[in-house]
VEXDREN-2710 file (C-alpha; in Angstrom, 1 decimal):
% VEXDREN-2710
k/r/px/py/pz
1/MET/-87.2/-6.8/276.0
2/ARG/-87.5/-4.0/272.8
3/ILE/-86.9/-6.1/269.2
4/PHE/-87.1/-3.9/266.1
5/LEU/-88.6/-7.0/264.0
6/ARG/-88.3/-5.8/260.0
7/GLY/-89.6/-8.1/256.8
8/TYR/-91.3/-7.6/254.0
9/TYR/-94.9/-7.5/256.4
10/GLY/-97.8/-5.5/255.4
11/GLY/-97.6/-6.2/251.7
12/GLN/-100.4/-8.6/251.8
13/ASN/-98.6/-11.9/250.8
14/ALA/-99.5/-15.0/252.3
15/GLY/-96.0/-16.0/252.4
16/ASP/-94.8/-12.8/254.7
17/ASP/-98.3/-13.0/256.5
18/ALA/-97.1/-16.5/257.5
19/LEU/-93.4/-15.7/258.7
20/LEU/-94.5/-12.9/261.0
21/TRP/-97.4/-15.1/262.6
22/VAL/-94.8/-18.0/263.8
23/ILE/-91.9/-15.2/264.6
24/LEU/-94.3/-13.7/266.7
25/ARG/-95.9/-16.7/268.4
26/GLU/-91.7/-18.0/268.7
27/LEU/-91.2/-14.5/270.2
28/ASP/-94.0/-15.2/272.8
29/LEU/-92.3/-17.9/274.3
30/LEU/-88.2/-16.9/273.9
31/ALA/-89.0/-13.4/275.5
32/PRO/-93.2/-13.4/276.8
33/GLY/-94.0/-9.8/277.8
34/ALA/-91.3/-8.1/275.2
35/THR/-92.6/-5.4/273.0
36/VAL/-92.1/-6.1/269.2
37/ARG/-92.2/-3.2/266.9
38/VAL/-92.8/-4.3/263.4
39/ALA/-92.0/-2.7/259.9
40/PRO/-92.9/-2.1/257.2
41/ASP/-96.6/-2.8/258.8
42/LEU/-99.0/-4.5/260.7
43/ASN/-101.8/-5.1/257.9
44/SER/-102.3/-9.3/258.7
45/ALA/-103.7/-11.4/261.1
46/ILE/-101.5/-12.0/264.2
47/PRO/-101.7/-14.5/266.7
48/GLU/-102.4/-13.8/270.6
49/THR/-99.6/-13.1/272.6
50/SER/-98.2/-11.2/275.7
51/LEU/-96.3/-9.4/273.3
52/THR/-97.0/-5.5/273.2
53/ILE/-96.8/-5.7/269.4
54/THR/-96.4/-2.3/267.9
55/GLY/-95.9/-0.6/264.1
56/ALA/-92.4/1.1/264.0
57/PRO/-92.2/4.4/263.6
58/ARG/-93.1/6.2/260.8
59/LEU/-91.1/9.5/260.9
60/ARG/-88.2/10.1/258.5
61/GLY/-85.6/8.4/259.8
62/GLY/-87.7/5.8/261.6
63/ARG/-85.8/2.8/261.4
64/TYR/-83.0/4.7/262.5
65/LEU/-85.1/5.2/266.0
66/ALA/-86.2/2.2/266.1
67/ALA/-83.1/0.1/265.6
68/ALA/-81.2/2.8/268.4
69/LEU/-84.1/2.5/270.9
70/ASN/-84.4/-1.9/270.5
71/ASP/-82.4/-3.6/272.3
72/MET/-82.2/-6.3/269.2
73/MET/-82.7/-6.0/265.1
74/LEU/-84.4/-9.3/263.8
75/TYR/-85.1/-9.4/259.8
76/GLY/-87.4/-12.2/260.4
77/GLY/-87.4/-14.6/257.2
78/GLY/-87.7/-14.0/253.2
79/GLY/-85.6/-13.2/250.6
80/VAL/-84.0/-10.3/252.5
81/ILE/-80.4/-10.1/251.4
82/GLN/-81.4/-10.2/247.4
83/GLU/-79.9/-7.3/245.1
84/TYR/-81.7/-6.9/241.5
85/SER/-80.3/-3.1/240.1
86/GLU/-76.4/-1.4/240.2
87/GLN/-77.6/0.9/242.2
88/GLY/-77.6/-1.8/244.9
89/ARG/-79.9/0.1/247.3
90/ILE/-81.5/-2.3/249.2
91/LEU/-78.6/-4.2/250.4
92/ALA/-76.9/-0.4/251.0
93/GLY/-79.8/0.1/253.3
94/HIS/-79.2/-3.3/255.4
95/LEU/-75.5/-2.0/255.8
96/ARG/-76.4/0.9/257.0
97/LEU/-79.5/0.4/259.6
98/SER/-77.2/-2.5/261.0
99/ARG/-74.1/-0.4/261.3
100/TRP/-76.7/1.9/263.1
101/ALA/-78.3/-0.9/266.1
102/ARG/-74.4/-2.5/266.2
103/ALA/-73.5/1.1/266.8
104/PHE/-76.4/1.4/269.5
105/GLY/-75.1/-2.1/271.2
106/ALA/-77.9/-4.5/269.6
107/PRO/-77.5/-7.5/267.8
108/CYS/-78.3/-7.6/264.4
109/VAL/-79.8/-11.4/263.7
110/TYR/-81.3/-12.9/260.3
111/LEU/-83.7/-15.4/260.6
112/GLY/-84.8/-17.7/258.1
113/VAL/-83.9/-15.8/255.2
114/SER/-82.4/-16.7/252.1
115/ALA/-79.4/-15.3/250.1
116/GLY/-79.2/-14.0/246.4
117/PRO/-80.1/-12.5/243.3
118/LEU/-76.7/-10.5/244.5
119/GLU/-76.4/-8.6/241.0
120/GLY/-74.6/-4.8/240.9
121/SER/-71.2/-4.4/241.3
122/ARG/-70.7/-3.7/245.0
123/ALA/-73.2/-6.5/246.1
124/HIS/-70.8/-9.0/246.6
125/GLU/-68.9/-6.2/249.1
126/ARG/-72.3/-5.3/250.9
127/THR/-73.4/-8.8/251.4
128/ARG/-70.3/-9.4/252.7
129/GLN/-70.0/-6.5/255.3
130/ILE/-73.6/-7.6/255.7
131/VAL/-73.0/-11.3/257.0
132/GLU/-69.5/-9.8/258.9
133/GLN/-71.7/-7.6/261.1
134/ALA/-74.4/-10.0/262.0
135/THR/-74.5/-11.8/265.1
136/LEU/-76.6/-14.5/263.5
137/VAL/-77.7/-15.3/260.5
138/THR/-80.0/-18.4/259.6
139/LEU/-80.3/-19.3/256.1
140/ARG/-83.7/-21.3/254.9
141/ASP/-81.6/-23.4/252.5
142/ARG/-78.9/-24.5/251.7
143/ALA/-78.1/-22.6/248.2
144/SER/-78.2/-19.3/250.0
145/LEU/-75.6/-21.1/252.3
146/ARG/-73.6/-21.7/249.5
147/LEU/-73.8/-18.5/247.9
148/LEU/-72.8/-16.7/251.1
149/GLU/-69.8/-19.1/251.4
150/GLU/-68.9/-18.5/247.4
151/ILE/-68.5/-14.9/247.1
152/GLY/-66.2/-15.4/251.1
153/ALA/-68.5/-14.0/253.3
154/VAL/-67.6/-15.0/256.9
155/GLY/-70.0/-15.3/260.1
156/ASN/-72.2/-17.1/262.0
157/MET/-74.4/-18.7/259.6
158/HIS/-76.6/-21.7/259.4
159/ALA/-78.8/-23.3/256.6
160/THR/-82.3/-24.0/258.6
161/HIS/-85.2/-23.8/256.9
162/ASP/-88.1/-22.0/256.0
163/ILE/-90.0/-20.3/258.9
164/ALA/-93.3/-20.4/257.2
165/LEU/-93.4/-24.5/257.4
166/LEU/-93.8/-24.3/261.6
167/LEU/-97.7/-22.2/260.7
168/GLY/-99.3/-25.1/261.5
169/GLY/-97.6/-26.3/264.5
170/ASP/-94.1/-28.4/265.5
171/LEU/-96.0/-32.0/263.9
172/PRO/-97.0/-33.1/261.0
173/LEU/-100.3/-32.1/259.9
174/PRO/-103.3/-34.7/259.7
175/HIS/-104.4/-34.5/256.7
176/GLU/-107.2/-36.2/255.4
177/PRO/-107.5/-36.0/250.9
178/PRO/-110.9/-34.7/250.7
179/GLU/-113.2/-36.9/249.3
180/ARG/-114.4/-34.0/246.0
181/PRO/-111.3/-34.6/243.4
182/VAL/-109.8/-30.9/243.8
183/LEU/-106.6/-29.2/242.2
184/GLY/-105.4/-26.0/244.1
185/VAL/-103.7/-23.9/241.0
186/SER/-101.3/-20.9/242.8
187/ALA/-102.3/-17.8/240.8
188/ASN/-99.3/-15.8/240.1
189/ALA/-98.0/-12.9/238.0
190/PHE/-94.6/-13.2/238.1
191/HIS/-93.1/-11.0/234.8
192/ARG/-95.7/-8.6/236.1
193/ALA/-94.4/-8.1/239.3
194/ALA/-90.1/-8.8/238.3
195/HIS/-90.0/-7.5/234.7
196/HIS/-93.0/-5.0/234.2
197/ASP/-94.4/-7.5/231.5
198/PRO/-97.3/-8.8/231.5
199/ALA/-97.5/-9.8/228.3
200/ALA/-95.1/-13.3/229.4
201/ASP/-97.5/-13.6/232.0
202/LEU/-100.8/-14.4/229.7
203/ARG/-98.5/-16.2/227.6
204/VAL/-97.5/-18.4/230.8
205/HIS/-101.7/-18.4/232.0
206/ASP/-102.7/-19.4/228.5
207/THR/-100.1/-22.5/228.8
208/ILE/-101.5/-23.3/232.3
209/ALA/-104.7/-23.5/230.5
210/ALA/-103.8/-25.3/227.8
211/ALA/-102.7/-28.0/229.9
212/LEU/-105.7/-28.1/232.3
213/ASP/-107.9/-28.3/230.1
214/PRO/-106.9/-31.8/228.4
215/LEU/-107.0/-33.1/232.4
216/MET/-109.7/-31.6/233.0
217/ALA/-111.6/-32.9/230.3
218/GLY/-110.6/-36.4/231.1
219/ASN/-111.3/-36.3/234.8
220/PRO/-115.3/-34.7/234.5
221/ASP/-115.5/-34.5/238.2
222/LEU/-111.8/-32.5/238.8
223/GLN/-112.5/-29.0/240.3
224/VAL/-109.9/-26.2/239.5
225/LYS/-109.3/-23.8/243.1
226/LEU/-107.0/-21.0/241.9
227/LEU/-105.6/-19.7/244.9
228/CYS/-104.2/-16.1/245.4
229/LEU/-101.3/-15.3/247.5
230/HIS/-100.8/-12.2/247.0
231/SER/-103.8/-8.8/246.9
232/GLY/-103.9/-6.7/244.5
233/GLU/-105.7/-6.5/241.2
234/ASP/-102.5/-6.6/238.8
235/SER/-101.5/-9.1/241.1
236/ASP/-102.6/-12.9/242.1
237/LEU/-106.4/-11.8/241.2
238/TRP/-105.4/-10.8/237.7
239/ALA/-103.5/-13.3/237.1
240/ALA/-106.6/-15.9/238.6
241/ARG/-108.7/-13.6/235.9
242/HIS/-107.1/-14.3/233.1
243/LEU/-106.3/-18.4/234.0
244/GLN/-110.2/-18.7/234.6
245/ALA/-111.5/-17.0/231.7
246/SER/-108.9/-19.3/229.2
247/LEU/-110.3/-22.7/230.7
248/ARG/-112.9/-24.4/228.4
249/ALA/-114.7/-24.9/231.1
250/PRO/-114.6/-22.2/233.2
251/GLU/-117.1/-22.8/235.3
252/ARG/-115.8/-25.4/236.9
253/ALA/-112.9/-23.1/238.4
254/THR/-113.4/-21.1/241.5
255/ILE/-111.0/-17.7/242.6
256/VAL/-109.8/-17.8/246.3
257/PRO/-109.4/-14.3/247.1
258/TYR/-106.0/-13.3/249.3
259/THR/-107.0/-13.3/252.7
260/ALA/-104.9/-11.6/255.8
261/ASP/-104.9/-15.0/257.6
262/PRO/-102.6/-17.0/256.9
263/GLN/-104.2/-20.3/258.3
264/ARG/-107.2/-19.2/256.4
265/THR/-104.7/-20.2/253.5
266/LEU/-103.0/-22.9/254.8
267/ALA/-106.5/-24.8/255.6
268/GLU/-107.5/-23.9/252.3
269/ILE/-104.2/-25.8/250.8
270/ALA/-104.7/-28.6/252.8
271/ASP/-108.7/-29.1/251.7
272/CYS/-107.0/-29.8/248.0
273/ARG/-106.5/-32.9/247.1
274/TRP/-103.0/-32.0/245.0
275/VAL/-101.4/-28.6/244.3
276/LEU/-99.5/-27.1/241.3
277/SER/-97.5/-24.8/243.3
278/PHE/-96.9/-21.3/241.0
279/ARG/-95.6/-19.2/244.3
280/LEU/-93.1/-20.7/246.4
281/HIS/-95.1/-20.6/250.0
282/ALA/-97.8/-22.4/248.0
283/ALA/-95.3/-25.4/247.8
284/VAL/-94.1/-25.1/251.6
285/PHE/-97.9/-25.1/252.7
286/ALA/-98.7/-27.8/250.7
287/TYR/-95.7/-29.7/251.9
288/ALA/-96.6/-28.9/255.4
289/CYS/-100.1/-30.6/254.6
290/GLY/-99.2/-33.4/252.9
291/VAL/-100.5/-32.6/249.9
292/PRO/-99.3/-33.8/246.7
293/MET/-98.1/-31.1/244.5
294/PHE/-96.2/-30.1/241.0
295/ALA/-94.0/-27.1/241.2
296/ILE/-93.2/-24.5/238.7
297/ASP/-89.9/-23.2/239.4
298/TYR/-89.7/-19.8/239.0
299/HIS/-87.0/-18.1/241.1
300/PRO/-84.3/-19.5/242.8
301/LYS/-86.0/-19.8/246.0
302/VAL/-88.4/-22.4/244.5
303/ALA/-85.3/-24.5/243.6
304/GLY/-83.6/-23.8/246.7
305/PHE/-86.7/-25.2/248.9
306/ALA/-87.1/-28.1/246.6
307/GLU/-83.1/-29.1/246.9
308/MET/-84.3/-29.2/250.8
309/ILE/-87.3/-31.0/250.6
310/ASP/-85.5/-33.5/247.8
311/LEU/-88.3/-32.6/245.5
312/PRO/-87.4/-35.0/242.5
313/GLU/-87.2/-33.3/239.1
314/ALA/-89.9/-35.4/237.7
315/SER/-92.5/-33.0/240.3
316/ARG/-91.3/-29.6/239.3
317/MET/-90.4/-27.6/235.8
318/PRO/-88.5/-24.4/235.4
319/LEU/-90.7/-21.9/234.3
320/ALA/-88.4/-21.6/230.8
321/GLU/-89.3/-25.2/230.0
322/LEU/-93.2/-24.9/230.5
323/GLU/-94.4/-26.5/227.7
324/ALA/-98.3/-27.2/227.6
325/ALA/-98.3/-30.9/226.6
326/ARG/-95.0/-31.6/229.3
327/LEU/-97.7/-30.1/232.0
328/THR/-100.6/-31.6/231.0
329/ASP/-98.5/-35.3/231.2
330/ALA/-97.3/-33.6/234.4
331/LEU/-100.8/-33.0/236.1
332/GLN/-102.0/-36.4/234.7
333/ALA/-99.6/-38.2/237.0
334/LEU/-99.7/-36.0/240.0
335/VAL/-103.8/-37.1/240.1
336/ARG/-103.2/-40.8/239.3
337/GLY/-100.4/-40.6/242.5
338/GLU/-97.6/-41.7/239.9
339/LEU/-95.5/-38.4/240.6
340/PRO/-93.0/-39.2/243.3
341/PRO/-92.7/-36.7/246.8
342/PRO/-90.3/-35.5/248.1
343/ARG/-87.9/-37.4/250.2
344/VAL/-87.4/-35.6/253.0
345/PRO/-89.6/-36.5/255.9
346/LEU/-91.9/-33.6/256.8
347/ALA/-90.9/-33.8/260.5
348/ASP/-87.3/-33.9/259.6
349/SER/-88.5/-30.3/258.0
350/LEU/-90.2/-28.7/260.7
351/ALA/-87.0/-30.0/263.1
352/ALA/-84.7/-27.8/260.7
353/ALA/-87.2/-25.1/261.0
354/ARG/-87.3/-25.2/264.7
355/ARG/-84.0/-25.0/264.5
356/ASN/-84.3/-21.0/263.7
357/PHE/-85.4/-20.4/267.0
358/GLU/-83.0/-22.7/268.8
359/LEU/-80.4/-20.9/268.0
360/LEU/-82.1/-17.3/268.6
361/ALA/-82.8/-18.6/271.6
362/GLY/-79.0/-19.0/272.4
363/VAL/-78.6/-14.4/270.9
364/LEU/-81.3/-13.7/273.8
365/ARG/-79.9/-15.5/276.5
366/GLU/-76.4/-13.3/276.0
END
């Protein structure tokens, strides 16, 4: 069995690292001994398996060569079905590649992905064609499934859950809150990455710091762990440094740099008593570890995840509504244990995430 596995791998993002880790581990169970070619890059820790794991060809046209030479093309998790511009290059590329793979008889599977935003005049049309050609599409949130249904997409579509939930295994992780009061804060340079507007990020960081200051003043033993889930001097590390410098007590904040091992990232979050998540997979990992959290809703995928776990509105806040005083009140309620937790039991979410691979197994048997 030869599988061409595509995603946002190699970009030094802990969420994508976790997706790759889990998918390789599960493929080892479903297709032991298979050859898996990963694109665009292998740049993070991977599990020990019986698989032969290599990078995809880097030659010009290497994606098409890989699609032609393999028995399946698998898009493995993340915000894959999306388009942010009128040019429509993302979806056009998916469509060309899926047509090429199908021409050579290879099934095309989208596993645990999300859909949207779909901007541009041809985004809906191309998305409908992608779904129609796909052998299987599993979606990590119900909002993505609703979006595809609203634009008239028809195909073998299922709402499942985020694959990264399975990083720690199929059973809820035993979580003992650490004795020391540690608040994990996932740093994010969202505006800089999405809109090339670092000034907007600085304003957000100042707001978060202004919310943390009275919390830390009222809880003198509280330590803050600034979690970097993405590498790069102009990404989470840049955000963490500015956040730390903006605090009145910066010596009580520790920066945890990005690590290419997603299980280490999971362990860092499990070692927190509470988490303020400003990245999707900080929230995913906190939920998987049973760590109480408050989420900043900065992207539709965060709202989609919050819906899947039924995270009450009191435990999250849209980025556009972020205010220091409101955030301080929410964080004080968090550390006092007064914020409502997710209403969906973790065991149910893990079973929904497992459904991704149960459906994939059906395709592999065909």
